[in-house]
C-alpha positions in Angstrom: -9.5 29.2 31.4 -12.8 28.1 33.0 -11.4 25.4 35.2 -10.5 26.7 38.7 -8.0 24.4 40.3 -6.3 24.6 43.7 -3.2 25.9 41.9 -5.1 28.8 40.5 -6.2 29.7 44.0 -2.7 29.5 45.3 -1.4 31.5 42.4 -3.9 34.2 42.9 -3.2 34.3 46.7 0.6 34.6 46.2 0.2 37.1 43.4 -1.8 39.4 45.7 0.7 39.1 48.5 3.8 39.5 46.3 2.3 42.5 44.5 1.5 44.1 47.8 5.1 43.6 48.9 6.3 45.1 45.6 4.2 48.2 46.2 5.7 48.6 49.7 9.2 48.2 48.1 8.4 50.8 45.5 7.2 53.2 48.2 10.3 52.6 50.4 12.8 53.0 47.6 11.7 56.5 46.6 14.3 58.3 48.6 17.1 56.1 47.3 16.3 56.1 43.5 17.0 58.7 40.9 13.7 60.3 39.7 13.9 59.0 36.1 14.6 55.5 37.3 11.9 55.6 39.9 9.5 56.7 37.2 10.5 53.6 35.1 9.8 51.4 38.1 6.4 53.0 38.6 5.4 52.9 34.9 6.5 49.2 34.7 4.3 48.4 37.7 1.4 50.3 36.3 1.7 48.5 32.9 1.8 45.2 34.7 -1.3 46.0 36.7 -3.0 47.1 33.5 -2.0 43.8 31.8 -3.4 41.9 34.8 -6.7 43.8 34.6 -6.9 43.2 30.8 -6.3 39.5 31.3 -9.1 39.4 33.8 -11.4 41.2 31.4 -10.4 38.8 28.6 -11.0 35.8 30.9 -14.5 37.2 31.7 -15.5 37.4 28.1 -13.9 34.0 27.3 -11.3 35.6 24.9 -8.6 32.9 25.0 -6.1 34.8 22.8 -6.6 38.1 24.6 -6.2 36.3 28.0 -2.9 34.6 26.9 -1.5 37.9 25.5 -2.3 40.0 28.5 -1.4 37.3 31.0 2.0 37.0 29.4 2.4 40.7 29.7 1.7 40.5 33.4 4.4 37.8 33.7 6.9 39.9 31.9 6.9 42.4 34.8 9.8 40.8 36.7 11.9 40.5 33.5 11.5 44.2 32.8 12.2 45.1 36.4 15.5 43.2 36.3 16.5 45.3 33.2 15.6 48.5 34.9 17.5 47.4 38.0 20.6 46.6 35.9 20.4 50.1 34.3 20.1 51.6 37.8 23.1 49.5 39.1 25.2 50.7 36.1 24.2 54.3 36.8 25.2 53.9 40.5 28.6 52.6 39.4 29.1 55.6 37.1 27.9 58.4 39.3 27.6 57.0 42.9 24.5 55.9 44.8 21.6 58.3 44.9 19.6 59.5 47.9 17.2 62.4 48.2 17.4 63.3 51.8 19.5 66.3 53.0 22.8 66.2 54.7 26.4 67.3 54.7 27.6 64.3 52.7 25.2 64.8 49.8 26.3 67.1 47.0 23.9 69.4 45.2 22.8 66.7 42.7 21.6 64.3 45.3 24.4 61.8 44.8 26.9 60.3 47.3 30.5 61.0 47.1 32.3 58.5 45.0 34.5 55.9 46.5 37.2 53.9 44.7 34.7 51.6 43.1 31.6 53.9 42.7 29.3 55.3 45.4 29.6 55.1 49.1 27.1 52.6 50.6 24.2 54.2 52.4 25.0 52.1 55.4 28.4 53.7 55.5 26.8 57.2 55.4 24.5 56.2 58.2 27.4 55.0 60.3 29.4 58.1 59.6 26.4 60.3 60.8 26.0 58.1 63.9 29.7 58.4 64.9 29.7 62.1 64.3 26.6 62.5 66.4 28.2 60.3 69.2 31.4 62.3 69.0 29.5 65.6 69.4 27.5 64.2 72.3 30.7 63.0 74.0 32.4 66.4 73.6 29.4 68.3 75.1 29.1 65.8 77.9 32.8 65.6 78.6 34.9 62.6 79.4 33.4 59.8 81.5 
């Protein structure tokens, strides 16, 4: 706990980078995640950050038991995220994928139409919109 090795430095560096990427991911996924699921993702991230801060506090006052407890809580973050992701994946299979931006494909609940095996992929929706836009442009411009 008091010995700072090169591995501790590397671990701290990677933790900062990976947590920054996780925050970017959380920001980017907002439009594609049901609000209750998104809240679970955010709460999980906040609890992990709180565990990390508490572990740092415990380390500062040389509380070994507190440090181990809070540091283990910090490392449980990915496990809990996997559980939340599995629940979200199950929900997508039941009700279709979710997205919160407007459009003619979206129904009133913010869910995609269902395909044979669940929701339509967002890439499929984007391609459908692209081809509709190209078709309209071609009609207004006339044949080449």
